A tleap script that builds the chain and sets N, CA, C and O, in Angstrom:
source leaprc.protein.ff14SB
mol = sequence {
  NMET ASN ARG GLU GLY PHE THR LEU ILE GLU
  VAL ILE MET SER VAL ILE ILE VAL SER ILE
  VAL VAL MET GLY ALA MET GLN LEU GLN GLU
  GLN ASN SER ASP MET ALA THR TYR LEU LEU
  LYS ARG GLY ASN SER GLU LEU ASP ASN SER
  ILE PHE LEU THR ASP LYS VAL GLU ARG TYR
  SER LYS ASP LYS LYS ASN ALA TYR ASP MET
  LEU VAL ASP GLU PHE SER ILE LYS ASP PHE
  ASP SER ARG ASP MET LEU LYS LYS ILE GLU
  LYS ASN ILE ASN THR THR GLU PRO GLN ALA
  ILE PRO VAL GLY GLU SER ASP ASP ASN PRO
  ALA LEU PHE VAL PHE TYR SER SER GLU ILE
  LEU LEU ASN GLY ASN TYR PRO ALA ARG TYR
  TYR ARG PHE CLYS
}
set mol.1.N position { 154.031 133.016 38.999 }
set mol.1.CA position { 153.425 132.102 39.848 }
set mol.1.C position { 151.988 132.498 40.016 }
set mol.1.O position { 151.763 133.683 40.261 }
set mol.2.N position { 150.952 131.628 39.914 }
set mol.2.CA position { 149.625 132.104 40.098 }
set mol.2.C position { 149.129 131.506 41.399 }
set mol.2.O position { 149.113 130.284 41.545 }
set mol.3.N position { 148.673 132.442 42.468 }
set mol.3.CA position { 148.206 132.039 43.582 }
set mol.3.C position { 146.604 131.757 43.568 }
set mol.3.O position { 145.886 132.608 43.043 }
set mol.4.N position { 146.035 130.614 44.117 }
set mol.4.CA position { 144.622 130.558 44.026 }
set mol.4.C position { 143.944 130.412 45.557 }
set mol.4.O position { 142.720 130.370 45.683 }
set mol.5.N position { 144.694 130.353 46.506 }
set mol.5.CA position { 144.220 130.244 47.826 }
set mol.5.C position { 144.877 131.187 48.840 }
set mol.5.O position { 145.709 132.021 48.484 }
set mol.6.N position { 144.508 131.044 50.039 }
set mol.6.CA position { 144.997 132.060 51.063 }
set mol.6.C position { 146.223 131.422 51.785 }
set mol.6.O position { 146.243 130.219 52.047 }
set mol.7.N position { 147.206 132.236 52.087 }
set mol.7.CA position { 148.302 131.891 52.903 }
set mol.7.C position { 147.913 131.527 54.296 }
set mol.7.O position { 146.854 131.924 54.781 }
set mol.8.N position { 148.753 130.781 54.939 }
set mol.8.CA position { 148.516 130.434 56.391 }
set mol.8.C position { 148.384 131.594 57.177 }
set mol.8.O position { 147.604 131.582 58.129 }
set mol.9.N position { 149.133 132.727 56.867 }
set mol.9.CA position { 149.099 133.836 57.817 }
set mol.9.C position { 147.689 134.595 57.625 }
set mol.9.O position { 147.129 135.098 58.599 }
set mol.10.N position { 147.132 134.659 56.314 }
set mol.10.CA position { 145.875 135.164 56.212 }
set mol.10.C position { 144.813 134.536 56.999 }
set mol.10.O position { 144.002 135.211 57.633 }
set mol.11.N position { 144.801 133.153 56.967 }
set mol.11.CA position { 143.705 132.404 57.626 }
set mol.11.C position { 143.898 132.620 59.197 }
set mol.11.O position { 142.934 132.778 59.946 }
set mol.12.N position { 145.119 132.614 59.597 }
set mol.12.CA position { 145.276 132.929 61.164 }
set mol.12.C position { 144.699 134.185 61.485 }
set mol.12.O position { 143.939 134.314 62.444 }
set mol.13.N position { 145.065 135.247 60.627 }
set mol.13.CA position { 144.576 136.545 61.102 }
set mol.13.C position { 143.052 136.623 61.038 }
set mol.13.O position { 142.394 137.288 61.839 }
set mol.14.N position { 142.519 135.891 60.020 }
set mol.14.CA position { 141.021 136.088 59.817 }
set mol.14.C position { 140.479 135.301 61.049 }
set mol.14.O position { 139.429 135.705 61.549 }
set mol.15.N position { 141.130 134.164 61.606 }
set mol.15.CA position { 140.442 133.517 62.830 }
set mol.15.C position { 140.638 134.370 63.983 }
set mol.15.O position { 139.794 134.347 64.879 }
set mol.16.N position { 141.703 135.157 64.069 }
set mol.16.CA position { 141.934 135.918 65.322 }
set mol.16.C position { 140.771 137.060 65.301 }
set mol.16.O position { 140.006 137.305 66.234 }
set mol.17.N position { 140.803 137.621 64.190 }
set mol.17.CA position { 139.634 138.788 64.151 }
set mol.17.C position { 138.322 138.251 64.401 }
set mol.17.O position { 137.567 138.906 65.119 }
set mol.18.N position { 137.886 136.997 63.843 }
set mol.18.CA position { 136.548 136.487 64.243 }
set mol.18.C position { 136.445 136.152 65.672 }
set mol.18.O position { 135.388 136.259 66.294 }
set mol.19.N position { 137.569 135.740 66.198 }
set mol.19.CA position { 137.452 135.245 67.675 }
set mol.19.C position { 137.379 136.650 68.616 }
set mol.19.O position { 136.688 136.639 69.635 }
set mol.20.N position { 138.065 137.753 68.253 }
set mol.20.CA position { 137.967 138.839 69.074 }
set mol.20.C position { 136.415 139.421 68.823 }
set mol.20.O position { 135.816 139.856 69.806 }
set mol.21.N position { 135.879 139.429 67.744 }
set mol.21.CA position { 134.487 139.888 67.487 }
set mol.21.C position { 133.486 138.961 68.395 }
set mol.21.O position { 132.565 139.460 69.041 }
set mol.22.N position { 133.750 137.634 68.374 }
set mol.22.CA position { 132.897 136.683 69.121 }
set mol.22.C position { 133.022 136.915 70.540 }
set mol.22.O position { 132.067 136.893 71.317 }
set mol.23.N position { 134.397 137.172 70.906 }
set mol.23.CA position { 134.487 137.394 72.464 }
set mol.23.C position { 133.875 138.705 72.971 }
set mol.23.O position { 133.527 138.821 74.145 }
set mol.24.N position { 133.753 139.657 72.103 }
set mol.24.CA position { 133.293 140.940 72.390 }
set mol.24.C position { 131.768 140.712 72.399 }
set mol.24.O position { 131.134 141.187 73.341 }
set mol.25.N position { 131.164 140.069 71.494 }
set mol.25.CA position { 129.633 139.931 71.439 }
set mol.25.C position { 129.249 139.136 72.774 }
set mol.25.O position { 128.225 139.384 73.411 }
set mol.26.N position { 130.168 138.166 73.124 }
set mol.26.CA position { 129.919 137.289 74.371 }
set mol.26.C position { 129.915 138.254 75.561 }
set mol.26.O position { 128.958 138.253 76.336 }
set mol.27.N position { 130.868 139.005 75.713 }
set mol.27.CA position { 130.869 140.056 76.866 }
set mol.27.C position { 129.800 141.083 76.953 }
set mol.27.O position { 129.421 141.578 78.015 }
set mol.28.N position { 129.314 141.390 75.720 }
set mol.28.CA position { 128.027 142.173 75.697 }
set mol.28.C position { 126.994 141.432 76.116 }
set mol.28.O position { 126.240 142.073 76.848 }
set mol.29.N position { 126.650 140.231 75.912 }
set mol.29.CA position { 125.629 139.405 76.147 }
set mol.29.C position { 125.658 139.139 77.753 }
set mol.29.O position { 124.621 139.050 78.411 }
set mol.30.N position { 126.830 139.035 78.253 }
set mol.30.CA position { 126.931 138.702 79.722 }
set mol.30.C position { 126.629 140.011 80.379 }
set mol.30.O position { 126.014 139.970 81.445 }
set mol.31.N position { 126.976 141.148 79.891 }
set mol.31.CA position { 126.655 142.362 80.566 }
set mol.31.C position { 125.013 142.673 80.449 }
set mol.31.O position { 124.404 143.230 81.363 }
set mol.32.N position { 124.459 142.294 79.361 }
set mol.32.CA position { 123.078 142.489 79.230 }
set mol.32.C position { 122.345 141.595 80.162 }
set mol.32.O position { 121.318 141.958 80.736 }
set mol.33.N position { 122.898 140.390 80.311 }
set mol.33.CA position { 122.290 139.283 81.232 }
set mol.33.C position { 122.406 139.830 82.603 }
set mol.33.O position { 121.413 139.682 83.316 }
set mol.34.N position { 123.526 140.488 83.149 }
set mol.34.CA position { 123.644 140.905 84.472 }
set mol.34.C position { 122.717 142.105 84.693 }
set mol.34.O position { 122.103 142.227 85.753 }
set mol.35.N position { 122.617 142.963 83.724 }
set mol.35.CA position { 121.701 144.123 83.784 }
set mol.35.C position { 120.243 143.666 83.996 }
set mol.35.O position { 119.546 144.145 84.891 }
set mol.36.N position { 119.824 142.749 83.165 }
set mol.36.CA position { 118.649 142.186 83.258 }
set mol.36.C position { 118.276 141.605 84.596 }
set mol.36.O position { 117.207 141.896 85.132 }
set mol.37.N position { 119.071 140.858 85.089 }
set mol.37.CA position { 119.016 140.182 86.463 }
set mol.37.C position { 118.804 141.297 87.421 }
set mol.37.O position { 117.851 141.248 88.198 }
set mol.38.N position { 119.725 142.417 87.416 }
set mol.38.CA position { 119.645 143.455 88.322 }
set mol.38.C position { 118.300 144.208 88.205 }
set mol.38.O position { 117.734 144.616 89.220 }
set mol.39.N position { 117.827 144.379 87.062 }
set mol.39.CA position { 116.606 145.125 86.801 }
set mol.39.C position { 115.410 144.340 87.503 }
set mol.39.O position { 114.582 144.906 88.217 }
set mol.40.N position { 115.409 142.961 87.219 }
set mol.40.CA position { 114.493 142.113 87.860 }
set mol.40.C position { 114.438 142.062 89.449 }
set mol.40.O position { 113.411 142.107 90.126 }
set mol.41.N position { 115.635 141.969 89.871 }
set mol.41.CA position { 115.628 141.962 91.442 }
set mol.41.C position { 115.356 143.406 91.942 }
set mol.41.O position { 114.815 143.536 93.040 }
set mol.42.N position { 115.678 144.456 91.243 }
set mol.42.CA position { 115.261 145.899 91.790 }
set mol.42.C position { 113.813 146.074 91.582 }
set mol.42.O position { 113.163 146.717 92.407 }
set mol.43.N position { 113.247 145.543 90.527 }
set mol.43.CA position { 111.801 145.606 90.346 }
set mol.43.C position { 111.052 144.988 91.263 }
set mol.43.O position { 110.053 145.548 91.715 }
set mol.44.N position { 111.470 143.612 91.708 }
set mol.44.CA position { 111.001 142.856 92.860 }
set mol.44.C position { 111.043 143.612 94.191 }
set mol.44.O position { 110.134 143.578 95.021 }
set mol.45.N position { 112.055 144.219 94.300 }
set mol.45.CA position { 112.414 145.101 95.657 }
set mol.45.C position { 111.451 146.080 95.657 }
set mol.45.O position { 110.904 146.293 96.739 }
set mol.46.N position { 111.086 146.778 94.625 }
set mol.46.CA position { 110.135 147.957 94.564 }
set mol.46.C position { 108.854 147.417 94.905 }
set mol.46.O position { 108.155 148.045 95.700 }
set mol.47.N position { 108.396 146.204 94.354 }
set mol.47.CA position { 107.166 145.510 94.790 }
set mol.47.C position { 106.976 145.423 96.277 }
set mol.47.O position { 105.980 145.803 96.892 }
set mol.48.N position { 108.169 144.818 96.827 }
set mol.48.CA position { 108.246 144.550 98.271 }
set mol.48.C position { 108.188 145.837 98.964 }
set mol.48.O position { 107.464 145.911 99.957 }
set mol.49.N position { 108.773 146.743 98.625 }
set mol.49.CA position { 108.595 148.165 99.380 }
set mol.49.C position { 107.323 148.635 99.525 }
set mol.49.O position { 106.925 149.179 100.555 }
set mol.50.N position { 106.585 148.432 98.432 }
set mol.50.CA position { 105.230 148.988 98.340 }
set mol.50.C position { 104.350 148.335 99.585 }
set mol.50.O position { 103.415 148.951 100.097 }
set mol.51.N position { 104.742 147.079 99.988 }
set mol.51.CA position { 103.959 146.491 101.061 }
set mol.51.C position { 104.108 147.370 102.354 }
set mol.51.O position { 103.257 147.384 103.244 }
set mol.52.N position { 105.333 148.144 102.375 }
set mol.52.CA position { 105.699 148.734 103.598 }
set mol.52.C position { 105.083 150.171 103.760 }
set mol.52.O position { 105.194 150.808 104.807 }
set mol.53.N position { 104.415 150.641 102.630 }
set mol.53.CA position { 104.096 151.940 102.534 }
set mol.53.C position { 102.558 152.151 103.021 }
set mol.53.O position { 101.715 152.775 102.376 }
set mol.54.N position { 102.389 151.648 104.017 }
set mol.54.CA position { 100.964 151.774 104.659 }
set mol.54.C position { 100.825 152.947 105.590 }
set mol.54.O position { 101.855 153.539 105.913 }
set mol.55.N position { 99.746 153.320 106.022 }
set mol.55.CA position { 99.516 154.478 106.772 }
set mol.55.C position { 100.423 154.311 108.257 }
set mol.55.O position { 100.818 155.297 108.878 }
set mol.56.N position { 100.613 153.233 108.594 }
set mol.56.CA position { 101.332 153.048 109.937 }
set mol.56.C position { 102.690 153.026 109.891 }
set mol.56.O position { 103.338 152.822 110.917 }
set mol.57.N position { 103.280 153.234 108.689 }
set mol.57.CA position { 104.777 153.134 108.308 }
set mol.57.C position { 105.559 154.052 109.379 }
set mol.57.O position { 106.685 153.725 109.754 }
set mol.58.N position { 104.943 155.170 109.839 }
set mol.58.CA position { 105.717 156.168 110.544 }
set mol.58.C position { 105.783 155.784 111.951 }
set mol.58.O position { 106.607 156.351 112.668 }
set mol.59.N position { 105.005 154.879 112.435 }
set mol.59.CA position { 105.030 154.371 113.770 }
set mol.59.C position { 106.279 153.598 113.943 }
set mol.59.O position { 106.756 153.522 115.076 }
set mol.60.N position { 106.888 152.989 112.901 }
set mol.60.CA position { 108.086 152.094 113.061 }
set mol.60.C position { 109.356 152.606 112.691 }
set mol.60.O position { 110.243 151.893 112.223 }
set mol.61.N position { 109.484 154.037 112.925 }
set mol.61.CA position { 110.803 154.478 112.466 }
set mol.61.C position { 111.955 154.000 113.408 }
set mol.61.O position { 111.783 153.963 114.626 }
set mol.62.N position { 112.972 153.685 112.899 }
set mol.62.CA position { 114.025 153.136 113.298 }
set mol.62.C position { 113.919 151.595 113.798 }
set mol.62.O position { 114.709 151.158 114.635 }
set mol.63.N position { 112.900 150.807 113.236 }
set mol.63.CA position { 112.716 149.531 113.538 }
set mol.63.C position { 112.984 148.815 112.286 }
set mol.63.O position { 113.101 149.393 111.206 }
set mol.64.N position { 113.085 147.472 112.458 }
set mol.64.CA position { 113.255 146.522 111.477 }
set mol.64.C position { 112.071 145.680 111.443 }
set mol.64.O position { 111.866 144.963 112.422 }
set mol.65.N position { 111.282 145.657 110.493 }
set mol.65.CA position { 110.007 145.097 110.353 }
set mol.65.C position { 109.974 144.159 109.201 }
set mol.65.O position { 110.744 144.341 108.258 }
set mol.66.N position { 109.112 143.140 109.214 }
set mol.66.CA position { 108.862 142.155 108.105 }
set mol.66.C position { 107.459 142.543 107.548 }
set mol.66.O position { 106.616 143.176 108.183 }
set mol.67.N position { 107.321 142.066 106.246 }
set mol.67.CA position { 106.111 142.497 105.544 }
set mol.67.C position { 104.768 141.924 106.224 }
set mol.67.O position { 103.676 142.478 106.100 }
set mol.68.N position { 104.981 140.783 106.934 }
set mol.68.CA position { 103.862 140.305 107.599 }
set mol.68.C position { 103.357 141.044 108.674 }
set mol.68.O position { 102.151 141.055 108.924 }
set mol.69.N position { 104.204 141.677 109.345 }
set mol.69.CA position { 103.968 142.602 110.513 }
set mol.69.C position { 103.188 143.954 109.964 }
set mol.69.O position { 102.339 144.576 110.602 }
set mol.70.N position { 103.604 144.229 108.808 }
set mol.70.CA position { 103.043 145.462 108.226 }
set mol.70.C position { 101.571 145.249 107.702 }
set mol.70.O position { 100.728 146.144 107.653 }
set mol.71.N position { 101.370 143.879 107.300 }
set mol.71.CA position { 100.050 143.745 106.635 }
set mol.71.C position { 98.935 143.094 107.662 }
set mol.71.O position { 97.732 143.184 107.419 }
set mol.72.N position { 99.373 142.532 108.655 }
set mol.72.CA position { 98.515 141.616 109.620 }
set mol.72.C position { 97.261 142.397 109.980 }
set mol.72.O position { 96.174 141.827 110.066 }
set mol.73.N position { 97.424 143.808 110.207 }
set mol.73.CA position { 96.232 144.312 110.719 }
set mol.73.C position { 95.312 144.783 109.390 }
set mol.73.O position { 94.146 145.139 109.564 }
set mol.74.N position { 95.840 144.762 108.225 }
set mol.74.CA position { 95.245 145.083 107.043 }
set mol.74.C position { 94.420 144.055 106.483 }
set mol.74.O position { 93.294 144.294 106.046 }
set mol.75.N position { 95.009 142.781 106.483 }
set mol.75.CA position { 94.482 141.549 105.738 }
set mol.75.C position { 94.424 140.449 106.723 }
set mol.75.O position { 95.072 140.492 107.769 }
set mol.76.N position { 93.633 139.436 106.392 }
set mol.76.CA position { 93.612 138.377 107.124 }
set mol.76.C position { 94.314 137.339 106.102 }
set mol.76.O position { 93.855 136.993 105.013 }
set mol.77.N position { 95.564 136.905 106.709 }
set mol.77.CA position { 96.274 136.081 105.955 }
set mol.77.C position { 96.342 134.652 106.563 }
set mol.77.O position { 97.045 134.469 107.557 }
set mol.78.N position { 95.686 133.701 106.043 }
set mol.78.CA position { 95.553 132.398 106.616 }
set mol.78.C position { 96.329 131.420 106.032 }
set mol.78.O position { 96.429 130.383 106.687 }
set mol.79.N position { 96.952 131.477 104.891 }
set mol.79.CA position { 97.851 130.546 104.129 }
set mol.79.C position { 99.163 130.723 104.925 }
set mol.79.O position { 99.679 131.832 105.057 }
set mol.80.N position { 99.714 129.533 105.480 }
set mol.80.CA position { 100.983 129.556 106.145 }
set mol.80.C position { 102.006 129.812 105.052 }
set mol.80.O position { 102.853 130.651 105.361 }
set mol.81.N position { 102.099 129.365 104.041 }
set mol.81.CA position { 103.288 129.722 102.976 }
set mol.81.C position { 103.150 131.201 102.629 }
set mol.81.O position { 104.220 131.760 102.388 }
set mol.82.N position { 102.206 131.840 102.567 }
set mol.82.CA position { 102.070 133.245 102.266 }
set mol.82.C position { 102.673 133.973 103.608 }
set mol.82.O position { 103.396 134.962 103.485 }
set mol.83.N position { 102.364 133.473 104.803 }
set mol.83.CA position { 102.851 134.084 106.037 }
set mol.83.C position { 104.265 134.077 105.933 }
set mol.83.O position { 104.875 135.144 106.004 }
set mol.84.N position { 104.976 132.788 105.742 }
set mol.84.CA position { 106.372 132.625 105.691 }
set mol.84.C position { 106.963 133.465 104.701 }
set mol.84.O position { 107.949 134.117 105.046 }
set mol.85.N position { 106.532 133.571 103.508 }
set mol.85.CA position { 107.010 134.374 102.587 }
set mol.85.C position { 107.186 135.770 103.104 }
set mol.85.O position { 108.261 136.364 103.022 }
set mol.86.N position { 106.024 136.315 103.678 }
set mol.86.CA position { 106.052 137.707 103.968 }
set mol.86.C position { 106.944 138.018 105.013 }
set mol.86.O position { 107.490 139.114 105.140 }
set mol.87.N position { 107.110 136.927 105.855 }
set mol.87.CA position { 108.103 137.144 107.059 }
set mol.87.C position { 109.396 137.122 106.662 }
set mol.87.O position { 110.216 137.528 107.485 }
set mol.88.N position { 109.813 136.726 105.536 }
set mol.88.CA position { 111.126 136.871 104.968 }
set mol.88.C position { 111.514 137.913 104.331 }
set mol.88.O position { 112.670 137.979 103.915 }
set mol.89.N position { 110.533 139.013 104.121 }
set mol.89.CA position { 110.825 140.145 103.563 }
set mol.89.C position { 111.053 141.282 104.552 }
set mol.89.O position { 110.069 141.879 104.988 }
set mol.90.N position { 112.200 141.601 104.911 }
set mol.90.CA position { 112.457 142.595 106.012 }
set mol.90.C position { 113.108 143.892 105.436 }
set mol.90.O position { 113.898 143.935 104.493 }
set mol.91.N position { 112.647 144.915 106.153 }
set mol.91.CA position { 113.229 146.261 105.843 }
set mol.91.C position { 113.495 146.935 107.045 }
set mol.91.O position { 112.715 146.751 107.979 }
set mol.92.N position { 114.567 147.769 107.207 }
set mol.92.CA position { 114.793 148.838 108.278 }
set mol.92.C position { 114.098 150.111 107.661 }
set mol.92.O position { 114.285 150.560 106.530 }
set mol.93.N position { 113.212 150.625 108.689 }
set mol.93.CA position { 112.473 151.678 108.267 }
set mol.93.C position { 112.823 152.819 109.074 }
set mol.93.O position { 112.881 152.748 110.302 }
set mol.94.N position { 113.079 153.966 108.358 }
set mol.94.CA position { 113.351 155.234 108.926 }
set mol.94.C position { 112.574 156.318 108.386 }
set mol.94.O position { 112.404 156.445 107.174 }
set mol.95.N position { 112.056 157.169 109.316 }
set mol.95.CA position { 111.114 158.169 108.690 }
set mol.95.C position { 111.479 159.421 109.336 }
set mol.95.O position { 111.996 159.391 110.453 }
set mol.96.N position { 111.256 160.526 108.729 }
set mol.96.CA position { 111.533 161.849 109.318 }
set mol.96.C position { 110.146 162.539 109.944 }
set mol.96.O position { 109.071 162.040 109.614 }
set mol.97.N position { 110.165 163.542 110.734 }
set mol.97.CA position { 109.020 164.195 111.132 }
set mol.97.C position { 108.357 165.030 110.015 }
set mol.97.O position { 109.063 165.585 109.174 }
set mol.98.N position { 107.236 165.112 109.996 }
set mol.98.CA position { 106.625 165.778 108.767 }
set mol.98.C position { 107.265 167.404 108.916 }
set mol.98.O position { 107.376 167.897 110.039 }
set mol.99.N position { 107.570 167.985 107.979 }
set mol.99.CA position { 107.901 169.298 107.817 }
set mol.99.C position { 107.017 170.093 107.091 }
set mol.99.O position { 106.633 169.690 105.994 }
set mol.100.N position { 106.589 171.293 107.589 }
set mol.100.CA position { 105.738 172.148 107.075 }
set mol.100.C position { 106.481 172.865 105.758 }
set mol.100.O position { 107.644 173.265 105.708 }
set mol.101.N position { 105.498 172.907 104.740 }
set mol.101.CA position { 106.032 173.422 103.529 }
set mol.101.C position { 104.852 174.544 103.183 }
set mol.101.O position { 103.761 174.171 102.751 }
set mol.102.N position { 105.127 175.806 103.385 }
set mol.102.CA position { 104.150 176.831 103.083 }
set mol.102.C position { 104.088 177.053 101.488 }
set mol.102.O position { 105.116 176.929 100.824 }
set mol.103.N position { 103.049 177.334 100.985 }
set mol.103.CA position { 102.793 177.623 99.576 }
set mol.103.C position { 102.155 178.959 99.386 }
set mol.103.O position { 101.180 179.294 100.058 }
set mol.104.N position { 102.663 179.684 98.528 }
set mol.104.CA position { 102.128 181.001 98.249 }
set mol.104.C position { 102.527 182.037 99.248 }
set mol.104.O position { 101.768 182.990 99.421 }
set mol.105.N position { 103.690 181.943 99.954 }
set mol.105.CA position { 103.986 182.814 101.138 }
set mol.105.C position { 104.890 183.872 100.388 }
set mol.105.O position { 105.679 183.537 99.504 }
set mol.106.N position { 104.731 185.048 100.771 }
set mol.106.CA position { 105.604 186.257 100.397 }
set mol.106.C position { 105.605 187.144 101.597 }
set mol.106.O position { 104.866 186.951 102.562 }
set mol.107.N position { 106.501 188.168 101.498 }
set mol.107.CA position { 106.735 189.193 102.632 }
set mol.107.C position { 105.298 189.766 102.970 }
set mol.107.O position { 104.968 189.998 104.134 }
set mol.108.N position { 104.570 189.953 102.029 }
set mol.108.CA position { 103.278 190.724 102.341 }
set mol.108.C position { 102.294 189.900 102.700 }
set mol.108.O position { 101.452 190.340 103.483 }
set mol.109.N position { 102.178 188.477 102.192 }
set mol.109.CA position { 100.921 187.816 102.369 }
set mol.109.C position { 101.423 186.352 103.047 }
set mol.109.O position { 102.466 185.743 102.806 }
set mol.110.N position { 100.438 186.027 103.888 }
set mol.110.CA position { 100.696 184.700 104.604 }
set mol.110.C position { 100.618 183.571 103.550 }
set mol.110.O position { 100.269 183.841 102.401 }
set mol.111.N position { 100.954 182.244 103.941 }
set mol.111.CA position { 100.794 181.287 103.058 }
set mol.111.C position { 99.438 180.971 102.632 }
set mol.111.O position { 98.554 181.051 103.484 }
set mol.112.N position { 99.127 180.612 101.405 }
set mol.112.CA position { 97.876 180.236 100.878 }
set mol.112.C position { 97.304 178.991 101.676 }
set mol.112.O position { 96.187 178.889 102.184 }
set mol.113.N position { 98.345 178.065 101.662 }
set mol.113.CA position { 98.046 176.844 102.322 }
set mol.113.C position { 99.450 176.142 102.818 }
set mol.113.O position { 100.484 176.540 102.282 }
set mol.114.N position { 99.517 175.254 103.681 }
set mol.114.CA position { 100.637 174.630 104.257 }
set mol.114.C position { 100.492 173.159 104.132 }
set mol.114.O position { 99.518 172.613 104.649 }
set mol.115.N position { 101.444 172.430 103.441 }
set mol.115.CA position { 101.305 170.845 103.344 }
set mol.115.C position { 102.564 170.473 104.063 }
set mol.115.O position { 103.520 171.238 104.191 }
set mol.116.N position { 102.502 169.208 104.540 }
set mol.116.CA position { 103.513 168.636 105.203 }
set mol.116.C position { 104.231 167.340 104.531 }
set mol.116.O position { 103.552 166.426 104.062 }
set mol.117.N position { 105.440 167.329 104.518 }
set mol.117.CA position { 106.148 166.315 103.909 }
set mol.117.C position { 107.122 165.601 104.847 }
set mol.117.O position { 107.910 166.206 105.573 }
set mol.118.N position { 107.011 164.264 104.780 }
set mol.118.CA position { 107.825 163.427 105.646 }
set mol.118.C position { 108.673 162.452 104.540 }
set mol.118.O position { 108.211 162.100 103.455 }
set mol.119.N position { 109.963 162.112 105.038 }
set mol.119.CA position { 110.642 161.059 104.217 }
set mol.119.C position { 110.449 159.759 104.788 }
set mol.119.O position { 110.342 159.582 106.002 }
set mol.120.N position { 110.396 158.734 103.823 }
set mol.120.CA position { 110.476 157.454 104.465 }
set mol.120.C position { 111.593 156.682 103.766 }
set mol.120.O position { 111.514 156.557 102.544 }
set mol.121.N position { 112.727 156.101 104.489 }
set mol.121.CA position { 113.617 155.377 104.053 }
set mol.121.C position { 113.576 153.981 104.250 }
set mol.121.O position { 113.452 153.553 105.397 }
set mol.122.N position { 113.672 153.138 103.198 }
set mol.122.CA position { 113.641 151.519 103.496 }
set mol.122.C position { 114.811 151.072 103.173 }
set mol.122.O position { 115.210 151.259 102.023 }
set mol.123.N position { 115.472 150.506 103.951 }
set mol.123.CA position { 116.807 149.878 103.798 }
set mol.123.C position { 116.631 148.364 103.820 }
set mol.123.O position { 116.075 147.776 104.748 }
set mol.124.N position { 117.185 147.715 102.644 }
set mol.124.CA position { 117.192 146.231 102.538 }
set mol.124.C position { 118.185 145.958 101.512 }
set mol.124.O position { 119.259 146.560 101.515 }
set mol.125.N position { 117.872 145.026 100.575 }
set mol.125.CA position { 118.858 144.708 99.621 }
set mol.125.C position { 119.224 145.909 98.649 }
set mol.125.O position { 120.361 146.223 98.296 }
set mol.126.N position { 118.057 146.502 98.297 }
set mol.126.CA position { 117.920 147.659 97.452 }
set mol.126.C position { 117.335 148.878 98.228 }
set mol.126.O position { 116.109 148.978 98.276 }
set mol.127.N position { 118.003 149.678 98.752 }
set mol.127.CA position { 117.390 150.812 99.451 }
set mol.127.C position { 116.542 151.698 98.692 }
set mol.127.O position { 116.835 151.948 97.523 }
set mol.128.N position { 115.385 152.263 99.307 }
set mol.128.CA position { 114.682 153.260 98.506 }
set mol.128.C position { 114.061 154.377 99.357 }
set mol.128.O position { 113.711 154.166 100.518 }
set mol.129.N position { 113.948 155.411 98.835 }
set mol.129.CA position { 113.345 156.518 99.481 }
set mol.129.C position { 112.047 157.037 98.905 }
set mol.129.O position { 111.834 157.233 97.709 }
set mol.130.N position { 111.232 157.229 99.876 }
set mol.130.CA position { 109.787 157.748 99.477 }
set mol.130.C position { 109.322 158.941 100.224 }
set mol.130.O position { 109.729 159.141 101.368 }
set mol.131.N position { 108.533 159.703 99.670 }
set mol.131.CA position { 108.073 160.960 100.510 }
set mol.131.C position { 106.386 160.954 100.480 }
set mol.131.O position { 105.664 160.711 99.512 }
set mol.132.N position { 106.048 161.253 101.670 }
set mol.132.CA position { 104.561 161.368 101.972 }
set mol.132.C position { 104.244 162.752 102.017 }
set mol.132.O position { 104.925 163.554 102.656 }
set mol.133.N position { 103.163 163.085 101.313 }
set mol.133.CA position { 102.647 164.652 101.528 }
set mol.133.C position { 101.347 164.552 102.190 }
set mol.133.O position { 100.556 163.650 101.912 }
set mol.134.N position { 101.118 165.419 103.022 }
set mol.134.CA position { 99.762 165.634 103.736 }
set mol.134.C position { 99.268 167.061 103.549 }
set mol.134.O position { 98.201 167.416 104.049 }
savepdb mol mol.pdb
quit
């Protein structure tokens, strides 16, 4: 007997294999979409954080501040929509006291110079840690 077509089992197996491959590709696409969304939100959060990194950030340790409060002394913000948008961006600010870090110090020689480092923690949807050196 001469066969010229596929059997029903061969067709069903090929459909199952194709559906498994398609489901895997769809899962990868969903993971990529979730990662892209996370990266977009994290990037926007980093832009928001930069608003809080002014010279006066150390004054507000252990306070919750909004972006408008941080910028009101720096800029004249007359647009009410911009004010409202900045007021919605809030962060809890924690800073450490500046710590002395001597450079070039040894048993025989005093430090060549000393710089100070303080840590700035901004807690919001995406917490971030920054260091300030003086």
